[in-house]
N, C-alpha and C positions, 0 to 999 in steps of 0.2 A: 235752553237759551244759548245764544251765540253772540259774541261781541265781535263786530267787524271793524276793520280799519280801512279807511279810504283816504288817500293822500289828496291834497289840494289839486283840483283839475282832473283827477282820475275818475274813471267809470268802472263799476263792477256790475256784471249781469250780461245779458238777460238770464233770468231764471224763472221757472214756473213749477208749482207743485200741483199734482193732480188730486191729492186727497187732503191736504192740510192748508189751513189759513196761516198767514204770517201776521204777527203783531209786532210793529216796529216803533221804537222811539229813539230819538237822538240824545245821547248822553252828553256829547261834546261836539262842537262844530256846527256846520250847516250842510244840508244835503237836499238834492232834488231827486225825487223818485219819478220815473216815467213808467206808466202802467199801460199795458195793451190787453184788452179783454178778448180772450179767445173762447169764451163760453157761448156756444151757439144759441142757447135759450135765454141769454141775458139781454135786457133792454139796451145795454151799452156794448153789445157785441161789435167787435172790430173798431172800437173807438180807442183813442189814445188820450191819456190824462197825465198832466204834470202836477206834482204835489211838492211844495217846498216846506221843510220843517227844520228847525234849529233848536239849539239848547236854550234859547231865551223864550221861545213860545212853545214849550214842550207839549206834545200831543201824541196820541197813540194812532198810528196808521195801520189799518187792518187791510191786508191784501188777501182777497178770497182765493181759494183753490181755483186753478184754471186761468188766472190772470198773470201774464208775463210781466216782469218788473226788473228794472235796473236802477242803480243808484249812482249819482254823480256828486262829488264834493264841490259845492259852490262857494265855499269859504276860503279863508286864508290859513287855516290850521287843519290838522288831521281831524277828520270826522269819525265819530264812533257810534254807528247805529247799533242798537241792541235789538236782536231779533229773538222773539219768542214764537216758536213754531208749533 
């Protein structure tokens, strides 16, 4: 598990894992994840998706292996995404 820190207005990424899925939840703050599917056999191949999550509507975001992803802090405080890889 890894706890990231993303300051307001900042972006971290892009990253992609070839063999592991990421499971992400936001402990504090608000974040927007931008996903790009680079898996040739996927029905969403070459599509971009934006997912917004925050501390008030906590949810687990699962990013499959082979999907590029970046995170942007869209709140006013430091965001703390918790990554379970």
